[in-house]
Structure formats: C-alpha cells, structure tokens
All heavy atoms as an XYZ file, in Angstrom:
906
protein
N       1.158    -19.766     58.898
C       1.919    -18.636     59.390
C       0.996    -17.417     59.461
O       0.286    -17.097     58.511
C       3.099    -18.366     58.451
C       3.897    -17.148     58.822
S       5.229    -16.876     57.637
C       6.433    -16.241     58.740
N       1.028    -16.740     60.564
C       0.172    -15.578     60.768
C       0.708    -14.367     60.011
O       1.905    -14.234     59.766
C       0.101    -15.252     62.255
N      -0.188    -13.500     59.629
C       0.201    -12.237     59.011
C       0.862    -11.370     60.082
O       0.339    -11.233     61.185
C      -1.026    -11.525     58.423
C      -1.646    -12.373     57.311
C      -0.655    -10.136     57.920
C      -2.986    -11.848     56.823
N       2.004    -10.797     59.733
C       2.737     -9.935     60.660
C       2.606     -8.491     60.177
O       2.814     -8.191     59.000
C       4.207    -10.350     60.695
C       5.027     -9.622     61.708
C       6.468    -10.117     61.729
O       6.881    -10.923     60.901
N       7.220     -9.623     62.676
N       2.246     -7.586     61.101
C       2.077     -6.174     60.783
C       2.994     -5.361     61.687
O       2.977     -5.539     62.901
C       0.631     -5.746     60.974
C      -0.333     -6.523     60.113
C      -1.795     -6.184     60.460
N      -2.698     -7.197     59.965
C      -3.161     -7.284     58.737
N      -2.795     -6.396     57.845
N      -3.986     -8.245     58.378
N       3.784     -4.466     61.085
C       4.734     -3.655     61.844
C       4.443     -2.177     61.622
O       4.040     -1.783     60.522
C       6.163     -3.966     61.406
C       6.593     -5.431     61.475
C       7.949     -5.615     60.825
C       6.608     -5.906     62.911
N       4.698     -1.396     62.671
C       4.451      0.052     62.621
C       3.002      0.310     62.213
O       2.720      0.972     61.216
C       5.425      0.755     61.672
C       6.859      0.469     61.956
N       7.473      0.886     63.104
C       7.787     -0.222     61.249
C       8.731      0.484     63.098
N       8.936     -0.206     61.984
N       2.102     -0.222     63.024
C       0.676     -0.196     62.736
C      -0.018      0.886     63.546
O       0.292      1.086     64.719
C       0.055     -1.571     63.059
O       0.707     -2.552     62.258
C      -1.421     -1.607     62.797
N      -0.967      1.572     62.909
C      -1.873      2.461     63.634
C      -3.295      2.094     63.231
O      -3.509      1.062     62.594
C      -1.540      3.939     63.370
C      -1.685      4.353     61.920
O      -2.553      3.873     61.204
N      -0.836      5.260     61.474
N      -4.260      2.916     63.560
C      -5.658      2.570     63.285
C      -5.975      2.553     61.797
O      -6.954      1.930     61.376
C      -6.587      3.551     63.995
O      -6.377      4.868     63.504
N      -5.141      3.201     60.984
C      -5.436      3.321     59.552
C      -4.608      2.385     58.676
O      -5.068      1.938     57.631
C      -5.186      4.760     59.117
C      -5.554      5.023     57.674
C      -5.555      6.486     57.341
N      -6.688      7.109     58.020
C      -6.812      8.399     58.248
N      -5.874      9.222     57.853
N      -7.861      8.875     58.854
N      -3.360      2.127     59.082
C      -2.475      1.382     58.182
C      -1.285      0.794     58.918
O      -1.001      1.166     60.059
C      -1.962      2.294     57.064
C      -1.132      3.445     57.578
S      -0.601      4.591     56.319
C       0.786      3.725     55.659
N      -0.590     -0.103     58.238
C       0.680     -0.648     58.697
C       1.750     -0.239     57.705
O       1.516     -0.278     56.492
C       0.624     -2.181     58.770
O      -0.357     -2.602     59.687
N       2.923      0.124     58.195
C       4.027      0.466     57.300
C       4.578     -0.781     56.614
O       5.042     -0.708     55.477
C       5.150      1.180     58.063
C       4.788      2.577     58.499
C       4.620      3.509     57.319
O       5.347      3.463     56.339
N       3.623      4.373     57.399
N       4.531     -1.918     57.313
C       5.042     -3.187     56.791
C       4.012     -4.281     57.075
O       3.525     -4.377     58.207
C       6.368     -3.583     57.472
C       7.435     -2.507     57.315
C       6.864     -4.931     56.957
C       8.662     -2.721     58.194
N       3.714     -5.088     56.079
C       2.908     -6.292     56.268
C       3.694     -7.440     55.649
O       4.158     -7.350     54.510
C       1.513     -6.179     55.620
C       0.762     -7.489     55.742
C       0.719     -5.037     56.252
N       3.857     -8.523     56.419
C       4.581     -9.704     55.951
C       3.622    -10.878     55.952
O       2.969    -11.152     56.964
C       5.797    -10.004     56.848
C       6.720     -8.786     56.933
C       6.548    -11.237     56.344
C       7.790     -8.892     58.004
N       3.538    -11.571     54.812
C       2.674    -12.733     54.706
C       3.268    -13.721     53.705
O       3.581    -13.345     52.572
C       1.264    -12.312     54.258
C       0.293    -13.469     54.264
O       0.251    -14.256     55.203
N      -0.499    -13.570     53.227
N       3.445    -14.953     54.131
C       3.893    -16.047     53.262
C       5.135    -15.692     52.450
O       5.192    -15.907     51.244
C       2.767    -16.491     52.348
C       1.597    -17.052     53.106
C       0.538    -17.547     52.192
N      -0.566    -18.062     52.997
C      -1.438    -18.938     52.560
N      -1.358    -19.392     51.330
N      -2.392    -19.340     53.336
N       6.112    -15.108     53.117
C       7.380    -14.824     52.475
C       7.409    -13.580     51.613
O       8.380    -13.322     50.906
N       6.335    -12.795     51.663
C       6.262    -11.567     50.882
C       6.099    -10.379     51.819
O       5.329    -10.442     52.779
C       5.095    -11.614     49.879
O       5.234    -12.792     49.068
C       5.080    -10.398     48.984
N       6.822     -9.304     51.514
C       6.799     -8.078     52.312
C       6.113     -6.996     51.490
O       6.496     -6.741     50.339
C       8.235     -7.624     52.672
C       8.216     -6.301     53.406
C       8.944     -8.700     53.480
N       5.122     -6.365     52.099
C       4.392     -5.268     51.464
C       4.663     -4.000     52.262
O       4.465     -3.991     53.481
C       2.889     -5.545     51.464
C       2.520     -6.847     50.807
C       2.516     -8.043     51.528
C       2.182     -6.892     49.459
C       2.180     -9.245     50.930
C       1.844     -8.098     48.850
C       1.848     -9.266     49.596
O       1.517    -10.449     48.991
N       5.119     -2.951     51.604
C       5.332     -1.676     52.268
C       4.211     -0.716     51.905
O       3.775     -0.671     50.752
C       6.662     -1.047     51.851
C       7.942     -1.831     52.137
C       9.154     -0.982     51.753
C       8.015     -2.283     53.585
N       3.788      0.070     52.877
C       2.859      1.156     52.594
C       3.563      2.168     51.701
O       4.800      2.168     51.596
C       2.432      1.822     53.907
N       2.817      3.017     51.039
C       3.415      4.059     50.212
C       4.404      4.885     51.012
O       4.101      5.322     52.124
N       5.601      5.078     50.457
C       6.673      5.791     51.143
C       6.974      7.104     50.443
O       7.003      7.166     49.213
C       7.943      4.935     51.197
C       7.783      3.672     52.003
C       7.414      3.961     53.449
O       8.098      4.719     54.132
N       6.316      3.378     53.896
N       7.210      8.136     51.251
C       7.598      9.454     50.755
C       8.816      9.913     51.548
O       9.154      9.336     52.576
C       6.443     10.480     50.885
C       5.241     10.047     50.054
C       6.043     10.689     52.328
N       9.451     10.985     51.080
C      10.600     11.547     51.778
C      10.171     12.413     52.950
O       8.990     12.708     53.135
N      11.143     12.839     53.733
C      10.861     13.656     54.909
C      10.771     15.138     54.582
O       9.941     15.848     55.127
C      11.954     13.433     55.969
C      12.087     11.995     56.442
C      10.863     11.499     57.170
O      10.263     12.277     57.956
O      10.482     10.336     56.948
N      11.636     15.620     53.700
C      11.728     17.049     53.403
C      10.882     17.375     52.180
O      11.323     17.225     51.046
C      13.185     17.456     53.183
C      13.352     18.938     52.925
O      12.344     19.681     52.924
O      14.501     19.365     52.718
N       9.676     17.854     52.419
C       8.752     18.142     51.324
C       9.130     19.405     50.550
O       8.573     19.660     49.488
C       7.324     18.289     51.850
C       6.753     17.024     52.436
S       6.767     15.670     51.273
C       7.619     14.441     52.222
N      10.094     20.167     51.054
C      10.526     21.362     50.320
C      11.630     21.030     49.316
O      11.994     21.869     48.498
C      11.024     22.432     51.299
O      12.224     22.007     51.939
N      12.146     19.803     49.361
C      13.242     19.389     48.481
C      12.726     19.125     47.068
O      11.530     18.901     46.847
C      13.913     18.137     49.036
N      13.656     19.112     46.115
C      13.328     18.795     44.732
C      13.172     17.296     44.527
O      13.325     16.494     45.458
N      12.904     16.903     43.306
C      12.607     15.506     42.998
C      13.765     14.573     43.330
O      13.542     13.481     43.854
C      12.143     15.322     41.528
C      11.671     13.881     41.290
C      13.235     15.712     40.540
C      10.482     13.448     42.102
N      14.998     14.983     43.059
C      16.128     14.088     43.332
C      16.249     13.801     44.831
O      16.396     12.646     45.239
C      17.435     14.658     42.782
C      17.517     14.671     41.271
C      16.905     15.917     40.629
O      16.375     16.798     41.351
O      16.964     16.004     39.390
N      16.171     14.848     45.659
C      16.313     14.634     47.108
C      15.108     13.893     47.666
O      15.265     13.016     48.518
C      16.513     15.963     47.843
C      16.864     15.768     49.311
C      18.143     14.962     49.506
O      19.157     15.241     48.886
N      18.088     13.945     50.353
N      13.909     14.219     47.213
C      12.741     13.477     47.687
C      12.850     12.001     47.300
O      12.486     11.125     48.087
C      11.442     14.080     47.156
C      11.012     15.328     47.894
C       9.565     15.692     47.629
O       8.709     14.834     47.388
N       9.275     16.987     47.694
N      13.362     11.727     46.119
C      13.537     10.330     45.698
C      14.570      9.641     46.573
O      14.343      8.515     47.038
C      13.938     10.252     44.208
O      12.933     10.893     43.423
C      14.095      8.812     43.758
N      15.704     10.291     46.834
C      16.732      9.699     47.713
C      16.162      9.402     49.097
O      16.362      8.311     49.641
C      17.935     10.631     47.840
C      18.956     10.488     46.726
C      20.252     11.229     47.021
N      20.150     12.656     46.813
C      20.175     13.263     45.628
N      20.263     12.564     44.529
N      20.093     14.572     45.542
N      15.456     10.376     49.669
C      14.873     10.192     51.000
C      13.857      9.055     51.010
O      13.807      8.261     51.952
C      14.193     11.476     51.477
C      15.159     12.606     51.772
O      16.386     12.362     51.823
O      14.683     13.755     51.935
N      13.054      8.980     49.967
C      12.046      7.928     49.874
C      12.712      6.562     49.774
O      12.312      5.608     50.457
C      11.126      8.183     48.665
O      10.502      9.463     48.824
C      10.062      7.111     48.536
N      13.744      6.454     48.960
C      14.465      5.182     48.829
C      15.171      4.807     50.126
O      15.247      3.625     50.476
C      15.440      5.253     47.659
C      14.769      5.330     46.283
C      15.797      5.634     45.205
C      13.993      4.068     45.969
N      15.664      5.787     50.880
C      16.236      5.516     52.207
C      15.177      4.909     53.125
O      15.450      3.956     53.864
C      16.805      6.782     52.839
C      18.094      7.259     52.196
O      18.716      6.497     51.414
O      18.484      8.418     52.485
N      13.961      5.463     53.095
C      12.866      4.914     53.904
C      12.544      3.487     53.488
O      12.331      2.611     54.330
C      11.611      5.777     53.784
C      11.721      7.092     54.500
O      12.557      7.274     55.381
N      10.876      8.036     54.122
N      12.501      3.254     52.191
C      12.229      1.903     51.684
C      13.290      0.934     52.188
O      12.967     -0.139     52.708
C      12.156      1.905     50.135
C      12.221      0.485     49.581
C      10.903      2.628     49.657
N      14.560      1.303     52.063
C      15.645      0.424     52.527
C      15.544      0.125     54.015
O      15.716     -1.009     54.451
C      17.005      1.046     52.219
C      17.584      0.546     50.940
C      19.037      0.931     50.765
O      19.276      2.103     50.396
O      19.907      0.064     50.963
N      15.252      1.154     54.804
C      15.137      0.987     56.257
C      14.007      0.014     56.596
O      14.182     -0.910     57.401
C      14.899      2.353     56.912
C      14.703      2.303     58.416
C      14.459      3.695     58.992
N      13.425      4.463     58.303
C      12.114      4.307     58.494
N      11.663      3.403     59.339
N      11.252      5.060     57.826
N      12.861      0.178     55.970
C      11.731     -0.704     56.246
C      11.982     -2.124     55.758
O      11.608     -3.092     56.427
C      10.453     -0.137     55.624
C       9.922      1.139     56.281
C       8.777      1.716     55.457
C       9.496      0.901     57.720
N      12.616     -2.270     54.616
C      12.946     -3.611     54.130
C      13.878     -4.324     55.108
O      13.693     -5.513     55.393
C      13.575     -3.546     52.738
C      12.640     -3.166     51.594
C      13.426     -2.993     50.296
C      11.515     -4.186     51.417
N      14.884     -3.602     55.628
C      15.784     -4.198     56.636
C      15.002     -4.648     57.863
O      15.221     -5.741     58.387
C      16.862     -3.201     57.045
C      18.091     -3.201     56.168
C      19.261     -2.458     56.798
N      18.924     -1.133     57.266
C      18.953     -0.024     56.516
N      19.300     -0.075     55.259
N      18.638      1.148     57.040
N      14.082     -3.801     58.328
C      13.278     -4.163     59.499
C      12.435     -5.406     59.237
O      12.165     -6.186     60.156
C      12.382     -2.992     59.906
C      13.141     -1.838     60.498
C      12.248     -0.654     60.804
O      11.024     -0.756     60.819
N      12.876      0.491     61.051
N      12.029     -5.590     57.988
C      11.216     -6.751     57.620
C      12.061     -7.991     57.381
O      11.529     -9.088     57.216
C      10.403     -6.433     56.367
N      13.385     -7.836     57.314
C      14.264     -8.983     57.120
C      14.658     -9.227     55.679
O      15.037    -10.339     55.307
N      14.573     -8.204     54.837
C      14.937     -8.348     53.440
C      15.712     -7.112     52.982
O      16.138     -6.313     53.802
C      13.686     -8.629     52.556
O      14.114     -9.010     51.258
C      12.741     -7.459     52.506
N      15.906     -6.968     51.671
C      16.675     -5.829     51.159
C      16.243     -5.510     49.734
O      15.395     -6.187     49.164
C      18.178     -6.104     51.218
C      18.571     -7.365     50.466
O      18.017     -7.615     49.367
O      19.438     -8.095     50.956
N      16.863     -4.475     49.157
C      16.446     -4.010     47.837
C      16.727     -5.010     46.728
O      16.106     -4.945     45.672
C      17.056     -2.645     47.522
C      18.557     -2.598     47.461
C      19.011     -1.153     47.290
C      20.506     -1.023     47.371
N      20.915      0.384     47.229
N      17.616     -5.961     46.935
C      17.860     -6.992     45.929
C      16.704     -7.976     45.823
O      16.624     -8.735     44.856
C      19.159     -7.730     46.231
C      20.366     -6.830     46.079
C      21.667     -7.581     46.253
O      21.690     -8.773     46.516
N      22.755     -6.859     46.107
N      15.802     -7.954     46.801
C      14.663     -8.868     46.819
C      13.346     -8.174     46.454
O      12.268     -8.751     46.638
C      14.551     -9.537     48.185
C      15.651    -10.514     48.440
N      16.871    -10.149     48.950
C      15.715    -11.844     48.203
C      17.646    -11.214     49.037
N      16.979    -12.254     48.588
N      13.410     -6.947     45.944
C      12.189     -6.247     45.547
C      11.598     -6.940     44.319
O      12.288     -7.199     43.336
C      12.468     -4.757     45.260
C      12.887     -4.042     46.554
C      11.232     -4.083     44.661
C      13.296     -2.592     46.354
N      10.316     -7.226     44.395
C       9.596     -7.878     43.304
C       8.934     -6.863     42.383
O       8.986     -7.001     41.168
C       8.523     -8.813     43.866
C       9.016     -9.927     44.788
C       7.835    -10.637     45.431
C       9.903    -10.885     44.029
N       8.282     -5.870     42.998
C       7.604     -4.865     42.188
C       7.540     -3.536     42.921
O       7.540     -3.491     44.153
C       6.205     -5.333     41.772
O       5.239     -4.995     42.694
N       7.491     -2.471     42.116
C       7.405     -1.111     42.642
C       6.411     -0.344     41.790
O       6.447     -0.431     40.552
C       8.775     -0.383     42.590
C       8.646      1.062     43.046
C       9.805     -1.111     43.417
N       5.531      0.395     42.446
C       4.711      1.373     41.755
C       5.195      2.741     42.201
O       5.276      3.014     43.402
C       3.211      1.199     42.060
O       2.828     -0.132     41.716
C       2.372      2.195     41.279
N       5.566      3.574     41.237
C       6.082      4.907     41.509
C       5.015      5.907     41.097
O       4.547      5.895     39.956
C       7.388      5.166     40.734
C       8.443      4.131     41.139
C       7.883      6.597     40.972
C       9.677      4.151     40.278
N       4.639      6.757     42.039
C       3.658      7.804     41.794
C       4.397      9.134     41.740
O       5.111      9.481     42.681
C       2.617      7.840     42.917
C       1.908      6.520     43.097
C       2.358      5.589     44.032
C       0.790      6.203     42.332
C       1.713      4.374     44.193
C       0.140      4.988     42.491
C       0.607      4.080     43.417
O      -0.027      2.874     43.578
N       4.253      9.854     40.649
C       4.878     11.164     40.487
C       3.800     12.231     40.382
O       2.798     12.052     39.676
C       5.743     11.207     39.231
C       6.992     10.325     39.237
C       7.670     10.366     37.883
C       7.953     10.771     40.343
N       4.029     13.342     41.056
C       3.097     14.464     40.969
C       3.046     15.006     39.543
O       1.982     15.335     39.030
C       3.511     15.560     41.947
C       2.637     16.789     41.887
C       3.092     17.833     42.875
C       2.228     19.080     42.762
N       2.639     20.093     43.723
N       4.209     15.126     38.911
C       4.291     15.659     37.549
C       5.262     14.789     36.759
O       6.478     14.978     36.822
C       4.766     17.111     37.580
C       4.774     17.770     36.218
O       4.826     17.056     35.184
O       4.739     19.018     36.173
N       4.733     13.830     36.026
C       5.586     12.860     35.327
C       6.453     13.531     34.270
O       7.596     13.141     34.056
C       4.744     11.698     34.754
C       5.622     10.467     34.506
C       3.967     12.120     33.523
C       4.854      9.181     34.334
N       5.949     14.574     33.618
C       6.735     15.264     32.597
C       7.942     15.973     33.206
O       9.046     15.919     32.666
C       5.874     16.280     31.836
C       4.792     15.612     30.993
O       5.026     14.486     30.500
O       3.719     16.215     30.845
N       7.747     16.621     34.335
C       8.819     17.395     34.970
C       9.791     16.524     35.769
O      10.971     16.858     35.869
C       8.224     18.460     35.892
N       9.308     15.405     36.328
C      10.098     14.701     37.342
C      10.556     13.297     36.986
O      11.336     12.694     37.723
C       9.296     14.646     38.653
C       9.091     16.017     39.255
O       9.936     16.907     39.005
O       8.090     16.217     39.968
N      10.100     12.749     35.864
C      10.463     11.371     35.505
C      11.974     11.207     35.366
O      12.556     10.270     35.928
C       9.746     10.980     34.213
C       9.878      9.528     33.853
C       9.240      8.545     34.593
C      10.619      9.138     32.751
C       9.344      7.206     34.263
C      10.728      7.796     32.400
C      10.088      6.836     33.158
N      12.633     12.079     34.665
C      14.084     11.959     34.448
C      14.854     12.112     35.755
O      15.789     11.341     36.025
C      14.562     12.986     33.423
N      14.507     13.078     36.582
C      15.205     13.280     37.857
C      15.025     12.112     38.803
O      15.969     11.682     39.468
N      13.807     11.570     38.872
C      13.560     10.401     39.715
C      14.370      9.222     39.200
O      15.023      8.511     39.971
C      12.059     10.079     39.717
C      11.657      8.842     40.507
S      11.849      7.268     39.630
C      10.780      7.489     38.223
N      14.371      8.990     37.882
C      15.108      7.863     37.313
C      16.609      7.992     37.515
O      17.296      6.978     37.689
C      14.799      7.707     35.824
C      13.607      6.826     35.578
O      13.352      5.879     36.305
N      12.852      7.153     34.553
N      17.145      9.212     37.496
C      18.581      9.401     37.725
C      18.981      8.874     39.101
O      20.016      8.215     39.256
C      18.951     10.876     37.580
N      18.151      9.126     40.100
C      18.426      8.627     41.459
C      18.146      7.129     41.531
O      18.949      6.355     42.070
C      17.591      9.401     42.499
C      17.784      8.828     43.890
C      17.947     10.889     42.465
N      17.021      6.693     40.992
C      16.641      5.277     40.996
C      17.740      4.414     40.377
O      18.114      3.377     40.916
C      15.330      5.117     40.236
C      14.912      3.696     39.997
C      15.177      2.940     38.888
C      14.167      2.855     40.874
N      14.633      1.685     39.020
C      14.010      1.611     40.236
C      13.610      3.033     42.134
C      13.320      0.552     40.818
C      12.929      1.984     42.714
C      12.787      0.763     42.063
N      18.263      4.854     39.229
C      19.255      4.054     38.500
C      20.544      3.863     39.292
O      21.200      2.827     39.153
C      19.559      4.694     37.141
C      18.390      4.595     36.172
O      17.450      3.807     36.417
O      18.413      5.332     35.163
N      20.940      4.819     40.118
C      22.147      4.658     40.940
C      21.864      3.838     42.197
O      22.774      3.242     42.756
C      22.750      6.020     41.338
O      21.816      6.735     42.132
C      23.130      6.832     40.119
N      20.622      3.813     42.635
C      20.244      3.103     43.861
C      20.034      1.611     43.628
O      20.369      0.783     44.462
C      18.955      3.721     44.417
C      18.419      3.091     45.651
C      18.858      3.283     46.930
C      17.323      2.170     45.747
N      18.097      2.540     47.808
C      17.147      1.850     47.097
C      16.477      1.592     44.797
C      16.160      0.978     47.544
C      15.486      0.722     45.242
C      15.337      0.417     46.608
N      19.502      1.264     42.488
C      19.128     -0.121     42.208
C      20.355     -0.970     41.904
O      21.164     -0.614     41.056
C      18.171     -0.150     41.008
C      17.480     -1.460     40.725
C      16.527     -1.818     41.859
C      16.723     -1.366     39.415
N      20.519     -2.115     42.587
C      21.654     -2.992     42.296
C      21.552     -3.589     40.889
O      20.457     -3.877     40.409
C      21.537     -4.103     43.349
C      20.566     -3.624     44.364
C      19.691     -2.620     43.692
N      22.702     -3.783     40.252
C      22.731     -4.424     38.937
C      22.062     -5.794     39.008
O      22.297     -6.559     39.947
C      24.173     -4.592     38.443
C      24.804     -3.285     38.015
O      24.057     -2.323     37.738
O      26.046     -3.220     37.965
N      21.244     -6.081     38.027
C      20.596     -7.383     37.955
C      19.405     -7.563     38.876
O      18.876     -8.664     38.984
N      18.974     -6.507     39.562
C      17.878     -6.631     40.528
C      16.678     -5.763     40.151
O      15.908     -5.366     41.021
C      18.378     -6.274     41.922
N      16.511     -5.459     38.875
C      15.400     -4.604     38.462
C      14.061     -5.306     38.713
O      13.832     -6.406     38.216
C      15.533     -4.236     36.985
N      13.181     -4.688     39.485
C      11.871     -5.286     39.746
C      10.895     -4.976     38.624
O      11.165     -4.135     37.759
C      11.435     -4.578     41.034
C      12.046     -3.214     40.913
C      13.378     -3.444     40.229
N       9.748     -5.620     38.651
C       8.640     -5.165     37.818
C       8.296     -3.766     38.325
O       8.365     -3.499     39.526
C       7.450     -6.107     37.967
N       7.956     -2.855     37.400
C       7.769     -1.469     37.825
C       6.724     -0.781     36.963
O       6.633     -1.025     35.762
C       9.099     -0.731     37.705
C       9.075      0.680     38.238
C      10.410      1.356     38.057
N      10.263      2.433     37.083
C      11.135      3.406     36.903
N      12.253      3.448     37.602
N      10.924      4.339     36.016
N       5.940      0.057     37.608
C       5.016      0.946     36.909
C       5.238      2.345     37.465
O       5.479      2.511     38.665
C       3.568      0.523     37.128
N       5.181      3.338     36.584
C       5.304      4.725     37.007
C       4.100      5.471     36.458
O       3.815      5.412     35.266
C       6.601      5.365     36.465
O       7.709      4.561     36.878
C       6.776      6.777     36.993
N       3.392      6.158     37.354
C       2.178      6.870     36.959
C       2.188      8.276     37.545
O       2.856      8.543     38.550
C       0.905      6.128     37.430
C       0.803      4.758     36.785
C       0.864      6.000     38.938
N       1.455      9.156     36.911
C       1.245     10.484     37.468
C       0.010     10.420     38.357
O      -0.994      9.813     37.985
C       1.045     11.498     36.342
C       0.913     12.927     36.837
C       0.884     13.914     35.690
O       1.964     14.300     35.213
O      -0.239     14.275     35.272
N       0.103     11.046     39.539
C      -1.008     10.975     40.478
C      -1.075     12.240     41.326
O      -0.052     12.867     41.607
C      -0.839      9.765     41.396
N      -2.264     12.571     41.738
C      -2.456     13.636     42.717
C      -2.187     13.000     44.077
O      -2.920     12.100     44.509
C      -3.885     14.182     42.629
C      -4.115     15.369     43.508
C      -5.492     15.955     43.250
C      -5.670     17.204     44.085
N      -6.977     17.831     43.808
N      -1.122     13.436     44.749
C      -0.704     12.816     46.010
C      -1.367     13.514     47.187
O      -1.983     14.573     47.039
C       0.819     12.825     46.087
C       1.487     12.065     44.927
C       2.989     12.267     44.924
C       1.138     10.592     44.980
N      -1.242     12.936     48.374
C      -2.007     13.397     49.536
C      -1.617     14.791     50.030
O      -2.412     15.444     50.697
C      -1.927     12.383     50.664
S      -0.290     12.219     51.398
N      -0.424     15.250     49.730
C       0.029     16.601     50.091
C       0.592     17.250     48.829
O       1.344     16.607     48.093
C       1.113     16.550     51.170
C       0.671     15.966     52.492
C      -0.306     16.858     53.239
O      -0.285     18.095     53.029
O      -1.095     16.314     54.030
N       0.314     18.511     48.574
C       0.771     19.138     47.330
C       2.289     19.231     47.196
O       2.806     19.309     46.080
C       0.129     20.521     47.358
C      -0.352     20.728     48.736
C      -0.507     19.398     49.381
N       3.024     19.178     48.302
C       4.485     19.275     48.253
C       5.158     17.958     47.902
O       6.334     17.925     47.551
C       5.036     19.760     49.604
C       4.513     21.105     50.044
C       3.157     21.026     50.748
O       2.696     19.915     51.080
O       2.547     22.093     50.946
N       4.439     16.857     48.016
C       5.014     15.540     47.732
C       5.146     15.384     46.225
O       4.179     15.518     45.488
C       4.159     14.404     48.322
C       4.121     14.513     49.846
C       4.697     13.042     47.890
C       3.169     13.541     50.509
N       6.369     15.087     45.788
C       6.638     14.919     44.359
C       6.682     13.456     43.940
O       6.463     13.137     42.779
C       7.975     15.592     44.001
C       8.089     17.080     44.320
C       9.480     17.590     43.970
C       7.008     17.881     43.623
N       7.003     12.551     44.885
C       7.157     11.134     44.555
C       6.726     10.279     45.744
O       6.964     10.637     46.905
C       8.612     10.805     44.159
C       9.595     11.117     45.259
C       8.762      9.367     43.673
N       6.070      9.162     45.440
C       5.690      8.166     46.440
C       5.936      6.790     45.824
O       5.667      6.591     44.641
C       4.233      8.334     46.834
C       3.774      7.349     47.886
C       2.372      7.640     48.398
O       1.820      8.718     48.142
O       1.816      6.745     49.067
N       6.439      5.871     46.634
C       6.725      4.507     46.158
C       5.944      3.490     46.970
O       5.897      3.571     48.199
C       8.213      4.181     46.296
C       9.124      4.592     45.160
C       9.310      6.098     45.141
C      10.453      3.906     45.273
N       5.377      2.531     46.283
C       4.725      1.374     46.888
C       5.540      0.149     46.472
O       5.733     -0.094     45.283
C       3.287      1.278     46.405
O       2.648      0.165     46.966
N       6.002     -0.617     47.466
C       6.993     -1.674     47.218
C       6.486     -3.023     47.732
O       5.922     -3.119     48.815
C       8.320     -1.310     47.919
C       9.339     -2.434     47.794
C       8.872     -0.004     47.371
N       6.760     -4.069     46.937
C       6.533     -5.452     47.336
C       7.858     -6.182     47.171
O       8.502     -6.081     46.120
C       5.448     -6.115     46.474
C       5.256     -7.585     46.879
C       4.134     -5.364     46.569
N       8.274     -6.918     48.207
C       9.554     -7.632     48.174
C       9.391     -9.047     48.725
O       8.441     -9.331     49.452
C      10.606     -6.877     48.993
N      10.331     -9.883     48.383
C      10.363    -11.250     48.910
C      11.314    -11.303     50.102
O      12.294    -10.564     50.161
C      10.844    -12.211     47.835
N      11.025    -12.194     51.036
C      12.000    -12.505     52.089
C      13.048    -13.433     51.498
O      12.716    -14.293     50.675
C      11.308    -13.164     53.274
C      10.390    -12.274     54.109
C       9.642    -13.110     55.145
C      11.179    -11.168     54.784
N      14.306    -13.304     51.905
C      15.330    -14.234     51.413
C      14.973    -15.663     51.827
O      14.427    -15.889     52.901
C      16.612    -13.778     52.105
C      16.338    -12.380     52.557
C      14.862    -12.297     52.806
N      15.317    -16.604     50.964
C      15.033    -18.015     51.283
C      16.098    -18.597     52.153
O      17.215    -18.213     52.164
C      14.895    -18.814     49.989
C      13.685    -18.374     49.210
C      13.483    -19.190     47.936
O      14.290    -20.078     47.639
O      12.498    -18.923     47.257
C-alpha cells in the first residue's frame, strides 16, 4: 500500500496515512488572540476535521503530544477542554511538554497519531 499524503505543500503534509496509521502535522487554533481554552477548542476542532478527512475519528487516537507555551499557566485550562472533548474509554498515550512554539501568540499545539478503523 502506498503512502498517502493529504493537504501537502513543499514543506509538509497535514495528513499522512501509512499501513493503517494516520499521522497529523502539528495543529494549532485559528484565533491566536484567544486564551488557552479557546485555542485548545479550536485546535481539537482542527484535529477532528483532519481525522474525519483521513477516515478515522478521535476514538481511534493512539498517541498525542501536547506542546504548551507555558505549562505552569496553561496546563489546567488545556486539560479542562481536553477532558470534555475526549470520549470515555478512549484515552490515548499522551505527553505534554513546554515548548517555544513557532509564533509567540500560539499557546498550544497538538501532534496526533491515530489508527484507521478496521
């Protein structure tokens, strides 16, 4: 089976599908002036949209890496949104780290790996 790349430009693909696994590029929200809760909601909306385009959903997420600009200030707010978004019984492997992100206004970025439904 060939590797499938969606929403590709010269630098990256938003979605890569290979051997039943979906890899999403790092996702951020649209409104960089928003606080952590809204940026997290927007980012999770982007993740859901891309997973649907790839043929899967949030119940099939295998792992997530969450990058926070300020883990001390934003961990609780991000988790409050995450906890309501995640389906019961579908918690993926997860790491959360503090990172200097590509734009100073970005508070949260998610990197997601999911399985295609069997």
